[in-house]
Each structure stands twice: as structure tokens, then as C-alpha cells.
C-alpha positions, 0 to 999 in steps of 0.5 A, spaced: 505 496 455 508 496 463 515 496 462 520 498 456 526 493 456 531 497 451 535 491 448 542 491 448 548 486 447 552 490 453 547 491 459 552 496 463 548 502 461 541 499 461 540 504 467 542 510 462 537 507 456 531 506 461 532 513 463 532 516 456 526 511 455 522 516 459 525 522 457 524 521 450 519 516 449 519 512 442 513 512 437 515 505 435 519 500 437 521 503 444 525 497 446 530 499 440 537 502 443 537 506 436 531 510 439 536 513 445 543 513 443 543 520 440 540 523 447 545 520 451 550 526 451 544 530 454 545 526 461 551 528 466 554 521 467 561 524 469 565 520 474 559 514 474 561 507 473 556 502 470 552 498 471 550 503 476 549 501 483 543 503 487 548 507 492 550 511 486 543 514 484 543 520 489 550 522 485 546 521 478 540 525 481 545 531 483 548 531 477 542 531 473 537 536 477 531 535 473 530 528 475 528 524 481 529 516 481 524 511 484 527 504 483 523 497 485 525 490 485 521 484 484 520 480 491 518 473 488 517 471 495 511 475 497 509 475 489 510 483 490 515 488 489 520 492 494 522 499 494 530 499 493 530 507 492 525 513 493 528 519 491 527 525 496 525 529 490 519 525 487 514 530 484 519 536 486 523 535 480 521 536 472 521 528 471 520 522 476 522 516 473 520 509 475 525 503 474 525 496 475 531 492 477 532 485 474 537 479 476 541 478 470 541 470 469 547 471 465 551 474 470 548 474 477 553 479 480 550 484 475 543 487 475 539 489 469 534 496 469 528 497 465 523 503 465 516 502 468 512 506 463 505 504 467 506 502 474 498 501 475 499 495 469 505 492 472 502 491 479 495 490 476 495 483 479 495 486 486 488 489 485 481 486 483 480 492 480 480 492 472 480 499 471 486 504 471 489 505 478 493 510 481 499 507 485 503 510 491 510 510 490 512 509 497 508 503 499 505 501 492 498 501 495 493 502 490 487 507 489 481 508 485 482 515 484 488 520 483 484 525 488 485 520 494 492 518 492 494 525 492 491 526 499 495 519 501 501 521 498 502 527 502 503 523 509 506 517 506 512 520 502 514 524 508 516 517 511 521 511 508 518 506 503 514 501 507 509 496 505 503 492 508 505 484 507 499 479 508 501 472 511 499 466 507 492 463 508 495 457 511 499 462 516 494 467 518 490 463 524 491 466 531 491 461 537 490 462 544 493 457 549 493 461 555 487 458 558 490 459 565 489 467 564 482 466 563 477 469 568 470 467 566 464 471 567 457 469 568 454 475 564 457 479 558 455 482 552 458 482 545 457 487 540 459 488 532 458 494 528 457 495 521 459 502 518 459 505 511 465 509 508 463 515 505 468 520 502 471 525 506 471 532 502 474 537 506 481 539 503 483 542 509 485 536 512 489 531 508 489 526 513 482 524 512 480 520 506 473 517 508 468 518 514 465 512 517 458 512 518 454 507 523 449 503 519 447 497 523 449 493 529 448 486 533 448 485 540 448 479 544 448 477 551 453 471 553 452 467 559 452 460 561 446 460 564 440 457 560 435 461 563 438 468 562 440 466 555 437 471 549 437 471 542 442 476 539 439 483 537 440 486 530 438 493 527 440 496 520 438 503 520 441 510 519 440 511 527 444 505 529 448 508 535 441 511 538 438 504 538 444 501 540 444 505 547 437 504 547 438 497 548 445 496 552 443 501 558 436 497 560 440 490 559 445 493 563 440 494 569 438 487 568 444 484 569 446 489 575 440 486 578 442 479 577 449 480 579 449 486 584 456 484 586 463 483 583 465 476 584 473 474 582 
């Protein structure tokens, strides 16, 4: 179960029931309001109006110092979620509670809160990984291990919530039409490197997650002169950098002999 939607005829207090669904998880029928009504008096709701606006969540937190709220909304445009509120006290208080706010079809002016019981399951469609994932509360990026997530969140949670949004497949093509700015060359080289990501285990540096280790390269001389065109050079071994330098410096000398002067 990804979310707990407490069923009630009066949705004005859905925020309260969702918070209580986290604080006092029901063993059976978690959607039943009867599981939570006896705990409502344990929350300090003085001066708060319901349904609770997002702007009043900080006040709720001040009155309930053991609770930190993380609130999301469905972003139907990008088939994703957006962060509406992220408490500055996340992970610093006894309870960090994630809520999802939904549109109320019966009354567009109101919104409905539900408790997110399993954030990983809620956003599982964003990853091809079928195993349990670990999600950053700020950027909603998915990680395969809790260790990597903890390193990431040390840096991510100090900033305002933000997300990486990728363009649609039919809108992600780059074009170049400023051909008047081009300066053709008689000779130039194109190189491409491949690397392997190895986990970085230095606990003293929380900013590093993986280390890139070069595993291979492809080097190709480009020229419009057919007499000097050569096939691409490819190499795939652990000493790829050394081999690349062994190829590039002799090729540089060859091109220098062919074009000893810079021609504008």
C-alpha cells in the first residue's frame, strides 16, 4: 500500500487524520476513521482552521514540535510529483510525515490530504528498478541503497526542493542553424571516452558518490581530404588514458607537418 486515504464524509480534517495515520498506524482497515478519532486530542490544533492551507503547516509544526511535514502534489503535466512543502526539520524531529494533497472533485476550492505510507512504491513508475528504492524528499530522485541516499541528502536538503525534469521525446532534439558562425578546419580530432562508475567509500567526503574510472576510448581524425582520412582508433582496457596519449601526440605531430601555419 502506497498511501492511506482515511475515509470520512467531512474532508475538512483530512490533514489531521493523515498525520494520525502515520503516528498511530492501524493493524486493519487503515482507511477507517474509527482507528484515529481517539488520538485527535493529542495534537495541538489551537488557532488552526481546516481544511489546513499549505501556508499554515509551519504553524502546525510549531505547535507540534515532534512532527516535520513533507507535502507533495500530483503533477499531471509531467506525470510526476511536485513538492509543495518541505519542513526545515526533516529527520531532525521524531516524526517525518509525508502527505500527498489531491484535488477535491466535489469542491475544486478544497484539497484532500492522504498519508504516504510508502514513498518508494508511490513513485515506482519513475524507475525501472523492481526492488525497493530509496527516495530523496527534496528532489524525489531514486537511489538503490540507503547509504547512497544518505550521502546525497546531506547536500540536497540544504537547498530548496528542486527536481530534474526531462523533455518529451518529440521535444528534445537540438538543432543548429547558425552556419554563418562556422569555421571549417582541414583537420580535427573527435574523441569519446567510456568509463565505469565505482562506488566511492570515503566517508569523510559526503559529496562524492561514485568515481569514474576510464575503461576505453575512440579517437577519429576528421578531414575533408580523402588522402589523409584514416579509420577510427578504438581501445578498451584499464590503461585507456595511457594508450590515448600514445596515439594523440604522434597524430598531432603528423597534422602539424601537414598544416604548419594557422589559416583563418
